[in-house]
DRENDO-1510 file (C-alpha; in Angstrom, 1 decimal, always signed):
<recs>
REC; n; res; u; v; w
REC; 1; MET; +0.0; +0.0; +0.0 .
REC; 2; ARG; +2.9; +2.3; +0.7 .
REC; 3; ARG; +4.2; +1.8; -2.8 .
REC; 4; PHE; +0.7; +2.7; -4.2 .
REC; 5; PHE; +0.8; +6.1; -2.4 .
REC; 6; LEU; +4.3; +6.8; -3.5 .
REC; 7; VAL; +3.5; +6.3; -7.1 .
REC; 8; LEU; +0.3; +8.3; -6.7 .
REC; 9; ALA; +2.1; +11.2; -5.1 .
REC; 10; ASN; +4.8; +11.2; -7.7 .
REC; 11; ASP; +2.2; +11.2; -10.5 .
REC; 12; ILE; +0.4; +14.2; -9.0 .
REC; 13; ARG; +3.6; +16.2; -8.4 .
REC; 14; ARG; +4.7; +15.5; -12.0 .
REC; 15; HIS; +1.5; +16.8; -13.5 .
REC; 16; LEU; +1.5; +19.8; -11.2 .
REC; 17; ARG; +5.1; +20.7; -12.2 .
REC; 18; SER; +4.0; +21.1; -15.8 .
REC; 19; PRO; +0.5; +22.4; -15.5 .
REC; 20; TRP; +0.1; +24.2; -18.8 .
REC; 21; THR; -2.0; +21.5; -20.4 .
REC; 22; LEU; -4.3; +21.4; -17.4 .
REC; 23; LEU; -4.5; +25.2; -17.2 .
REC; 24; ILE; -5.5; +25.4; -20.9 .
REC; 25; PHE; -8.2; +22.8; -20.5 .
REC; 26; ILE; -9.5; +24.8; -17.5 .
REC; 27; ALA; -9.3; +28.2; -19.2 .
REC; 28; ILE; -11.2; +27.0; -22.4 .
REC; 29; PRO; -14.5; +26.0; -20.7 .
REC; 30; LEU; -14.4; +29.1; -18.5 .
REC; 31; PHE; -13.8; +31.3; -21.6 .
REC; 32; MET; -16.6; +29.6; -23.5 .
REC; 33; THR; -19.0; +29.9; -20.6 .
REC; 34; ALA; -18.2; +33.6; -20.4 .
REC; 35; LEU; -18.7; +34.1; -24.1 .
REC; 36; ILE; -22.0; +32.2; -24.4 .
REC; 37; GLY; -23.3; +33.8; -21.2 .
REC; 38; ILE; -22.5; +37.3; -22.3 .
REC; 39; ILE; -24.2; +36.7; -25.7 .
REC; 40; PHE; -27.4; +35.1; -24.4 .
REC; 41; ALA; -27.8; +36.5; -20.9 .
REC; 42; PRO; -30.7; +39.0; -20.5 .
REC; 43; ARG; -29.6; +42.6; -20.1 .
REC; 44; SER; -31.9; +43.2; -17.2 .
REC; 45; GLU; -34.0; +41.3; -14.7 .
REC; 46; GLY; -37.2; +42.1; -16.6 .
REC; 47; ASN; -38.3; +42.1; -20.2 .
REC; 48; GLU; -38.2; +45.9; -20.6 .
REC; 49; LEU; -38.5; +47.7; -23.9 .
REC; 50; PRO; -35.4; +49.3; -25.2 .
REC; 51; SER; -35.3; +53.1; -25.0 .
REC; 52; ILE; -37.2; +54.5; -27.9 .
REC; 53; PRO; -35.6; +57.4; -29.7 .
REC; 54; VAL; -38.2; +60.1; -30.5 .
REC; 55; LEU; -37.7; +63.4; -32.3 .
REC; 56; VAL; -40.0; +66.3; -31.4 .
REC; 57; VAL; -40.5; +69.3; -33.7 .
REC; 58; ASP; -42.2; +72.1; -31.7 .
REC; 59; ASN; -43.5; +74.6; -34.2 .
REC; 60; ASP; -45.8; +76.1; -31.6 .
REC; 61; LYS; -43.6; +76.8; -28.6 .
REC; 62; GLY; -46.6; +77.7; -26.6 .
REC; 63; LEU; -48.1; +76.5; -23.3 .
REC; 64; GLY; -49.9; +73.6; -24.9 .
REC; 65; SER; -46.8; +72.3; -26.7 .
REC; 66; LYS; -44.7; +72.6; -23.5 .
REC; 67; LEU; -47.3; +70.5; -21.7 .
REC; 68; LEU; -47.3; +68.0; -24.4 .
REC; 69; VAL; -43.5; +67.7; -24.5 .
REC; 70; GLY; -43.5; +67.6; -20.7 .
REC; 71; ALA; -45.5; +64.4; -20.7 .
REC; 72; PHE; -42.4; +62.6; -21.9 .
REC; 73; ASP; -40.6; +63.7; -18.7 .
REC; 74; ALA; -42.7; +61.5; -16.4 .
REC; 75; ASP; -40.5; +59.2; -14.3 .
REC; 76; GLN; -41.6; +56.0; -16.0 .
REC; 77; LEU; -41.7; +57.5; -19.5 .
REC; 78; LYS; -38.1; +58.8; -19.2 .
REC; 79; LYS; -37.0; +55.2; -19.3 .
REC; 80; MET; -39.1; +54.4; -22.3 .
REC; 81; PHE; -38.5; +57.4; -24.5 .
REC; 82; GLN; -35.3; +59.2; -25.5 .
REC; 83; VAL; -36.7; +62.6; -26.6 .
REC; 84; THR; -34.7; +65.0; -28.8 .
REC; 85; LEU; -36.0; +68.5; -29.6 .
REC; 86; THR; -35.2; +69.5; -33.1 .
REC; 87; ASP; -36.4; +71.5; -36.1 .
REC; 88; GLN; -38.3; +70.3; -39.1 .
REC; 89; ALA; -35.3; +70.1; -41.5 .
REC; 90; ASP; -33.0; +68.4; -39.1 .
REC; 91; GLY; -35.8; +66.0; -38.0 .
REC; 92; ASP; -36.4; +65.0; -41.6 .
REC; 93; LYS; -32.7; +64.3; -42.2 .
REC; 94; ARG; -32.5; +62.1; -39.1 .
REC; 95; MET; -35.6; +60.2; -40.0 .
REC; 96; ALA; -34.2; +59.6; -43.5 .
REC; 97; LYS; -31.1; +58.1; -41.9 .
REC; 98; GLY; -33.1; +56.0; -39.5 .
REC; 99; LYS; -31.8; +57.7; -36.4 .
REC; 100; ALA; -35.1; +57.6; -34.6 .
REC; 101; SER; -38.1; +55.4; -34.3 .
REC; 102; ALA; -40.6; +58.2; -34.8 .
REC; 103; MET; -40.9; +62.0; -35.1 .
REC; 104; VAL; -43.7; +64.0; -33.5 .
REC; 105; VAL; -44.5; +67.3; -35.2 .
REC; 106; ILE; -46.5; +69.9; -33.2 .
REC; 107; PRO; -48.1; +72.4; -35.6 .
REC; 108; LYS; -47.9; +76.1; -35.3 .
REC; 109; GLY; -50.8; +77.6; -33.4 .
REC; 110; PHE; -51.4; +74.4; -31.4 .
REC; 111; THR; -51.9; +76.2; -28.1 .
REC; 112; LEU; -54.3; +78.8; -29.4 .
REC; 113; ASP; -56.4; +76.1; -31.3 .
REC; 114; LEU; -56.6; +74.1; -28.1 .
REC; 115; LEU; -57.8; +77.2; -26.1 .
REC; 116; GLU; -60.4; +77.9; -28.7 .
REC; 117; ALA; -61.5; +74.2; -28.7 .
REC; 118; LYS; -60.7; +73.9; -32.4 .
REC; 119; PRO; -59.7; +70.6; -34.0 .
REC; 120; VAL; -55.9; +70.3; -34.2 .
REC; 121; THR; -53.7; +67.6; -35.7 .
REC; 122; LEU; -50.5; +66.2; -34.4 .
REC; 123; LEU; -48.2; +64.5; -37.0 .
REC; 124; VAL; -46.4; +61.3; -36.1 .
REC; 125; VAL; -43.8; +60.2; -38.7 .
REC; 126; LYS; -42.9; +56.6; -38.2 .
REC; 127; ASN; -39.7; +54.9; -39.2 .
REC; 128; PRO; -40.6; +52.2; -41.8 .
REC; 129; ALA; -37.5; +50.1; -41.0 .
REC; 130; GLU; -38.9; +49.4; -37.5 .
REC; 131; GLN; -42.0; +47.4; -36.9 .
REC; 132; PHE; -42.9; +47.7; -33.2 .
REC; 133; LEU; -41.3; +50.8; -31.5 .
REC; 134; PRO; -42.9; +53.4; -33.9 .
REC; 135; ASP; -46.3; +51.9; -33.0 .
REC; 136; VAL; -45.6; +52.4; -29.3 .
REC; 137; VAL; -44.9; +56.1; -30.0 .
REC; 138; GLU; -48.1; +56.4; -32.0 .
REC; 139; GLU; -50.3; +54.8; -29.3 .
REC; 140; PHE; -48.7; +57.0; -26.7 .
REC; 141; MET; -49.5; +60.1; -28.7 .
REC; 142; LYS; -53.1; +58.9; -29.1 .
REC; 143; THR; -53.4; +58.5; -25.4 .
REC; 144; ILE; -52.0; +62.0; -24.7 .
REC; 145; ALA; -54.3; +63.5; -27.4 .
REC; 146; VAL; -57.4; +61.9; -25.7 .
REC; 147; MET; -56.3; +63.2; -22.3 .
REC; 148; LEU; -55.7; +66.8; -23.6 .
REC; 149; SER; -59.0; +66.8; -25.5 .
REC; 150; GLY; -60.9; +65.6; -22.5 .
REC; 151; ALA; -59.2; +68.2; -20.2 .
REC; 152; VAL; -60.0; +71.1; -22.7 .
REC; 153; GLN; -63.6; +70.0; -23.1 .
REC; 154; ALA; -64.1; +69.5; -19.3 .
REC; 155; PHE; -62.7; +73.0; -18.6 .
REC; 156; ALA; -64.1; +74.7; -21.7 .
REC; 157; GLU; -65.4; +77.8; -20.0 .
REC; 158; GLU; -62.2; +78.4; -18.0 .
REC; 159; VAL; -60.2; +77.8; -21.1 .
REC; 160; LYS; -62.2; +80.5; -23.1 .
REC; 161; GLY; -61.6; +83.0; -20.3 .
REC; 162; LEU; -57.9; +82.2; -20.3 .
REC; 163; ARG; -57.9; +82.6; -24.1 .
REC; 164; ALA; -59.5; +86.1; -23.8 .
REC; 165; MET; -57.0; +87.2; -21.2 .
REC; 166; LEU; -54.0; +86.2; -23.3 .
REC; 167; ASN; -54.9; +88.9; -25.9 .
REC; 168; LEU; -54.6; +91.7; -23.3 .
REC; 169; LYS; -51.6; +93.6; -22.3 .
REC; 170; LEU; -50.0; +93.0; -18.9 .
REC; 171; ASP; -50.9; +96.5; -17.6 .
REC; 172; SER; -54.6; +96.0; -18.6 .
REC; 173; PHE; -54.8; +92.4; -17.5 .
REC; 174; PRO; -57.8; +92.0; -15.1 .
REC; 175; TRP; -56.2; +89.9; -12.3 .
REC; 176; GLU; -59.3; +90.0; -10.2 .
REC; 177; ARG; -61.1; +87.9; -12.8 .
REC; 178; LEU; -58.8; +85.0; -12.2 .
REC; 179; ALA; -60.3; +84.2; -8.8 .
REC; 180; PRO; -63.8; +83.3; -10.2 .
REC; 181; GLU; -62.2; +81.3; -13.0 .
REC; 182; PHE; -60.0; +79.4; -10.5 .
REC; 183; GLY; -63.1; +78.8; -8.3 .
REC; 184; LYS; -65.0; +77.2; -11.2 .
REC; 185; ALA; -62.1; +75.0; -12.0 .
REC; 186; GLN; -61.7; +74.0; -8.4 .
REC; 187; LYS; -65.3; +72.8; -8.2 .
REC; 188; LYS; -64.9; +70.7; -11.3 .
REC; 189; VAL; -61.7; +69.1; -10.0 .
REC; 190; VAL; -63.3; +68.3; -6.6 .
REC; 191; ALA; -66.4; +66.8; -8.4 .
REC; 192; ALA; -64.1; +64.7; -10.6 .
REC; 193; ALA; -62.2; +63.5; -7.6 .
REC; 194; LYS; -65.4; +62.2; -6.0 .
REC; 195; PHE; -65.8; +59.9; -9.0 .
REC; 196; LEU; -62.2; +58.9; -9.6 .
REC; 197; ASP; -60.9; +58.6; -6.0 .
REC; 198; PRO; -61.1; +56.0; -4.8 .
REC; 199; LEU; -61.4; +54.0; -8.0 .
REC; 200; LEU; -63.8; +51.1; -7.9 .
REC; 201; ILE; -61.6; +49.0; -10.1 .
REC; 202; ARG; -57.9; +48.9; -9.3 .
REC; 203; LEU; -55.1; +47.0; -11.0 .
REC; 204; LYS; -52.8; +44.7; -9.2 .
REC; 205; THR; -50.0; +42.7; -10.9 .
REC; 206; GLU; -48.2; +39.6; -9.8 .
REC; 207; GLU; -46.1; +36.9; -11.3 .
REC; 208; THR; -46.9; +33.3; -11.2 .
REC; 209; ARG; -45.3; +30.1; -12.4 .
REC; 210; ALA; -46.8; +26.9; -13.6 .
REC; 211; ALA; -46.1; +23.7; -11.6 .
REC; 212; GLY; -42.6; +22.4; -12.6 .
REC; 213; ALA; -41.7; +25.6; -14.4 .
REC; 214; ARG; -38.2; +26.9; -13.8 .
REC; 215; PRO; -37.4; +30.4; -12.4 .
REC; 216; PRO; -36.8; +33.1; -15.0 .
REC; 217; VAL; -33.3; +33.2; -16.5 .
REC; 218; THR; -31.0; +36.0; -15.2 .
REC; 219; ALA; -27.5; +37.1; -16.3 .
REC; 220; TYR; -26.1; +34.9; -13.5 .
REC; 221; SER; -28.3; +31.9; -13.6 .
REC; 222; ILE; -27.5; +31.4; -17.3 .
REC; 223; PHE; -23.8; +30.9; -16.3 .
REC; 224; ALA; -25.0; +28.2; -13.8 .
REC; 225; VAL; -26.7; +26.4; -16.6 .
REC; 226; ILE; -23.8; +26.6; -19.1 .
REC; 227; LEU; -20.8; +25.9; -16.8 .
REC; 228; PRO; -21.6; +22.4; -15.6 .
REC; 229; GLY; -21.9; +21.2; -19.3 .
REC; 230; MET; -18.6; +22.9; -20.2 .
REC; 231; ALA; -17.0; +21.5; -17.0 .
REC; 232; ILE; -17.9; +17.8; -17.7 .
REC; 233; MET; -16.8; +18.1; -21.3 .
REC; 234; PHE; -13.4; +19.3; -20.5 .
REC; 235; LEU; -13.1; +17.0; -17.5 .
REC; 236; LEU; -13.2; +14.2; -20.0 .
REC; 237; PHE; -10.4; +15.8; -22.0 .
REC; 238; ILE; -8.3; +16.4; -18.9 .
REC; 239; VAL; -8.6; +12.9; -17.5 .
REC; 240; GLN; -7.9; +11.4; -20.9 .
REC; 241; THR; -4.7; +13.4; -21.0 .
REC; 242; VAL; -3.7; +12.3; -17.5 .
REC; 243; MET; -4.6; +8.7; -18.0 .
REC; 244; ARG; -2.5; +8.6; -21.1 .
REC; 245; ASP; +0.4; +7.6; -18.8 .
REC; 246; LEU; -0.9; +4.1; -19.0 .
REC; 247; LEU; +0.1; +4.0; -22.6 .
REC; 248; SER; +3.2; +6.1; -22.3 .
REC; 249; ASP; +4.6; +3.7; -19.6 .
REC; 250; ARG; +4.2; +0.7; -21.9 .
REC; 251; GLU; +5.5; +2.3; -25.1 .
REC; 252; ASP; +8.5; +4.0; -23.4 .
REC; 253; GLY; +9.5; +0.8; -21.6 .
REC; 254; LYS; +9.0; +2.5; -18.3 .
REC; 255; LEU; +6.4; -0.1; -17.3 .
REC; 256; ARG; +8.7; -3.0; -17.7 .
REC; 257; ARG; +11.4; -1.3; -15.7 .
REC; 258; MET; +9.0; -0.4; -12.9 .
REC; 259; LEU; +7.7; -4.0; -12.7 .
REC; 260; THR; +11.3; -5.3; -12.1 .
REC; 261; THR; +11.0; -3.5; -8.7 .
REC; 262; PRO; +8.9; -4.8; -5.8 .
REC; 263; LEU; +6.0; -2.7; -7.2 .
REC; 264; ARG; +3.1; -4.9; -8.1 .
REC; 265; PRO; +1.1; -4.3; -11.4 .
REC; 266; LEU; -2.1; -3.8; -9.4 .
REC; 267; GLU; -0.5; -1.1; -7.3 .
REC; 268; LEU; +0.7; +0.7; -10.4 .
REC; 269; ILE; -2.6; +0.5; -12.2 .
REC; 270; GLY; -4.5; +1.6; -9.1 .
REC; 271; ALA; -2.2; +4.6; -8.6 .
REC; 272; ARG; -2.7; +5.7; -12.2 .
REC; 273; ILE; -6.5; +5.4; -12.0 .
REC; 274; ALA; -6.5; +7.2; -8.6 .
REC; 275; GLY; -4.3; +9.9; -10.0 .
REC; 276; GLY; -6.7; +10.5; -12.9 .
REC; 277; TRP; -9.6; +10.6; -10.4 .
REC; 278; ILE; -7.9; +13.1; -8.1 .
REC; 279; MET; -6.6; +15.3; -10.9 .
REC; 280; GLY; -10.2; +15.4; -12.4 .
REC; 281; LEU; -11.7; +16.3; -9.0 .
REC; 282; LEU; -9.1; +19.1; -8.5 .
REC; 283; VAL; -9.9; +20.5; -11.9 .
REC; 284; LEU; -13.6; +20.5; -11.2 .
REC; 285; ALA; -12.9; +22.2; -7.8 .
REC; 286; VAL; -11.0; +25.0; -9.7 .
REC; 287; MET; -13.9; +25.5; -12.1 .
REC; 288; VAL; -16.3; +25.6; -9.2 .
REC; 289; ALA; -14.3; +28.2; -7.4 .
REC; 290; VAL; -13.9; +30.4; -10.6 .
REC; 291; GLY; -17.5; +30.0; -11.4 .
REC; 292; THR; -18.5; +31.2; -7.9 .
REC; 293; LEU; -16.1; +34.1; -7.8 .
REC; 294; VAL; -16.2; +35.4; -11.4 .
REC; 295; PHE; -19.7; +34.3; -12.7 .
REC; 296; ARG; -21.4; +34.3; -9.3 .
REC; 297; VAL; -22.8; +30.8; -9.9 .
REC; 298; ALA; -25.0; +29.4; -7.2 .
REC; 299; TRP; -24.2; +25.7; -7.1 .
REC; 300; GLY; -26.6; +24.7; -4.4 .
REC; 301; PRO; -25.6; +22.7; -1.3 .
REC; 302; PHE; -21.9; +22.4; -1.7 .
REC; 303; GLY; -21.7; +18.9; -0.1 .
REC; 304; TYR; -24.2; +17.5; -2.7 .
REC; 305; PHE; -22.2; +19.1; -5.6 .
REC; 306; LEU; -18.9; +17.9; -4.2 .
REC; 307; LEU; -20.2; +14.3; -4.0 .
REC; 308; LEU; -21.5; +14.6; -7.6 .
REC; 309; ALA; -18.2; +15.9; -8.8 .
REC; 310; ALA; -16.3; +13.1; -7.1 .
REC; 311; VAL; -18.5; +10.5; -8.6 .
REC; 312; ALA; -18.3; +12.1; -12.1 .
REC; 313; ALA; -14.5; +12.2; -11.9 .
REC; 314; PHE; -14.4; +8.5; -10.7 .
REC; 315; TRP; -16.6; +7.5; -13.7 .
REC; 316; THR; -14.3; +9.4; -16.1 .
REC; 317; ALA; -11.1; +7.8; -14.7 .
REC; 318; ALA; -12.7; +4.3; -14.9 .
REC; 319; PHE; -13.8; +4.9; -18.5 .
REC; 320; PHE; -10.4; +6.1; -19.7 .
REC; 321; ALA; -8.7; +3.3; -17.8 .
REC; 322; LEU; -10.7; +0.8; -19.9 .
REC; 323; PHE; -10.3; +2.9; -23.0 .
REC; 324; HIS; -6.5; +2.9; -22.7 .
REC; 325; ALA; -6.6; -0.8; -22.1 .
REC; 326; LEU; -8.3; -1.4; -25.4 .
REC; 327; VAL; -6.3; +0.9; -27.7 .
REC; 328; ARG; -2.9; +0.0; -28.9 .
REC; 329; SER; -1.0; +3.2; -29.0 .
REC; 330; ARG; -1.0; +6.9; -28.0 .
REC; 331; ASN; -1.7; +7.9; -31.6 .
REC; 332; GLN; -4.8; +5.6; -31.7 .
REC; 333; ALA; -5.9; +7.0; -28.3 .
REC; 334; GLY; -5.6; +10.5; -29.6 .
REC; 335; ALA; -7.5; +9.8; -32.8 .
REC; 336; LEU; -10.4; +8.0; -31.1 .
REC; 337; GLY; -10.5; +9.9; -27.8 .
REC; 338; ALA; -11.5; +13.3; -29.1 .
REC; 339; PRO; -14.4; +12.1; -31.3 .
REC; 340; ILE; -15.8; +10.0; -28.3 .
REC; 341; ILE; -15.6; +13.0; -26.0 .
REC; 342; LEU; -17.3; +15.3; -28.6 .
REC; 343; ALA; -20.0; +12.7; -29.1 .
REC; 344; PHE; -20.6; +12.5; -25.4 .
REC; 345; SER; -20.8; +16.3; -25.2 .
REC; 346; LEU; -23.1; +16.6; -28.2 .
REC; 347; PHE; -25.7; +14.0; -27.2 .
REC; 348; GLY; -25.2; +14.6; -23.4 .
REC; 349; GLY; -26.1; +18.3; -23.4 .
REC; 350; SER; -22.8; +20.1; -23.1 .
REC; 351; MET; -23.1; +21.7; -26.5 .
REC; 352; MET; -26.9; +22.0; -26.7 .
REC; 353; ASN; -29.7; +22.5; -24.1 .
REC; 354; PRO; -31.2; +19.1; -23.5 .
REC; 355; GLU; -34.7; +20.6; -23.5 .
REC; 356; VAL; -34.5; +21.6; -27.2 .
REC; 357; MET; -32.8; +18.4; -28.4 .
REC; 358; PRO; -34.5; +16.0; -30.8 .
REC; 359; LYS; -35.9; +12.9; -29.2 .
REC; 360; ALA; -33.2; +10.7; -30.8 .
REC; 361; PHE; -30.5; +12.9; -29.3 .
REC; 362; LYS; -32.1; +12.6; -25.9 .
REC; 363; ALA; -32.3; +8.8; -26.1 .
REC; 364; VAL; -28.6; +8.6; -27.0 .
REC; 365; GLY; -27.7; +11.1; -24.2 .
REC; 366; ILE; -28.8; +8.7; -21.5 .
REC; 367; VAL; -25.7; +6.6; -22.0 .
REC; 368; THR; -23.3; +9.7; -21.6 .
REC; 369; PRO; -21.9; +10.9; -18.3 .
REC; 370; ASN; -22.6; +14.5; -19.5 .
REC; 371; ARG; -26.3; +14.1; -19.2 .
REC; 372; TRP; -26.2; +12.6; -15.7 .
REC; 373; PHE; -23.8; +15.2; -14.4 .
REC; 374; ILE; -25.7; +18.1; -16.0 .
REC; 375; ASP; -29.1; +16.8; -14.7 .
REC; 376; GLY; -27.5; +16.2; -11.2 .
REC; 377; ALA; -26.1; +19.7; -11.1 .
REC; 378; ALA; -29.5; +21.1; -12.0 .
REC; 379; LEU; -31.1; +19.2; -9.1 .
REC; 380; VAL; -28.4; +20.4; -6.7 .
REC; 381; ARG; -29.0; +24.0; -7.7 .
REC; 382; GLU; -32.6; +23.5; -6.6 .
REC; 383; GLY; -31.4; +22.2; -3.3 .
REC; 384; ARG; -32.3; +18.5; -4.1 .
REC; 385; PHE; -30.1; +15.5; -3.6 .
REC; 386; PRO; -29.2; +14.0; -7.1 .
REC; 387; VAL; -29.8; +10.3; -6.1 .
REC; 388; LEU; -30.4; +9.0; -9.6 .
REC; 389; SER; -27.4; +10.7; -11.2 .
REC; 390; LEU; -25.1; +9.5; -8.4 .
REC; 391; VAL; -26.4; +5.9; -8.6 .
REC; 392; VAL; -26.1; +5.7; -12.4 .
REC; 393; LEU; -22.6; +7.3; -12.5 .
REC; 394; PHE; -21.2; +5.3; -9.6 .
REC; 395; ALA; -22.7; +1.9; -10.6 .
REC; 396; SER; -21.6; +2.3; -14.3 .
REC; 397; GLY; -18.2; +3.5; -13.1 .
REC; 398; LEU; -17.7; +0.4; -11.0 .
REC; 399; VAL; -18.6; -1.8; -14.0 .
REC; 400; LEU; -16.0; +0.1; -16.2 .
REC; 401; LEU; -13.4; -0.3; -13.4 .
REC; 402; ALA; -14.1; -4.0; -13.1 .
REC; 403; LEU; -13.5; -4.4; -16.8 .
REC; 404; ALA; -10.5; -2.0; -17.0 .
REC; 405; VAL; -8.3; -3.5; -14.2 .
REC; 406; PRO; -8.1; -7.1; -15.6 .
REC; 407; ALA; -7.5; -5.7; -19.1 .
REC; 408; LEU; -4.7; -3.4; -17.9 .
REC; 409; ARG; -3.1; -6.3; -16.0 .
REC; 410; ARG; -3.1; -8.4; -19.1 .
REC; 411; ARG; -1.4; -5.5; -21.0 .
REC; 412; ALA; +1.1; -5.1; -18.3 .
REC; 413; SER; +2.2; -8.7; -18.4 .
REC; 414; VAL; +2.7; -8.7; -22.2 .
</recs>
């Protein structure tokens, strides 16, 4: 047993002294996770509309047009609309270049026409290159038009009085007449408040989720979905590289020299397999740490995930022990190993979300370690113990190990 641990410690030190291959295989999945996450992650927690660029041409520059433009300054509307005041010529040029979703043109005499209760037309020029955002501007202007029209009609008498006063000079302005006009307006406002406050019908919004539905995807949860698939795919590559010592020892004659010592074949084989398992587990631990610190991935109960990672690394070491017992040379191992890993990753869900896979892919994915590791990681994120994933990976890993050890012993004796 002492010889087993000496070989194991020597193997681990040797791999750590030249870690560039391991570091590259660690960096690649992290880089791919970051790239995919940045591309597909939602930009905000909700599904908000982008800021809509709107040009406003104010040909009136009166009280009415200022009230109309001021409607865009409401707290919620500031986030929705990006308003730019301009003139007609510049607005036409910008619209021709597609620099805005819509342009609102306020006609000259807008304020006076409103005060005299005359029909007035607002022009909304929509960008034909956009399908949705210009319609939002149009509907908003329709709403504002209805509100202004209703306000003018409700306060028609007061508006007429105000219109008459505007024609007078400041020194001849009858200030005493404002009090009765304000009194009338106050009565109407109070009367309207009795009907509108409190409202009989109020609106309340809430979010619900169907049974079994997953939480909404955020910028950080998408990394938690991507990284386990990337981790198991490159775990296979890393363990394959580490376990290649089984072939190197035989081809370089090192195996024959080692077996002339008191070292037993089973101790050497066990040390190589244990080395592959430990190195795989260490690599997964590094990916978990980086995922937590950089991508803020929530893995769930750490003990559950550590057990899942240990079992997945064990399966991988057992599989490549058997694989290297069956191939004849390092060249053959390199030619066959990469396609097998890529097939595991494709059908197992490392390259494609299992939920959108064809049924045939899902059926094949059941025999891959990727599928069971990804499914197990998803359960752990939800705080559940991944019983089925652990049983399948551990049991199949034991079968692979039971087949690999005798095959490797036969190869060692040749």
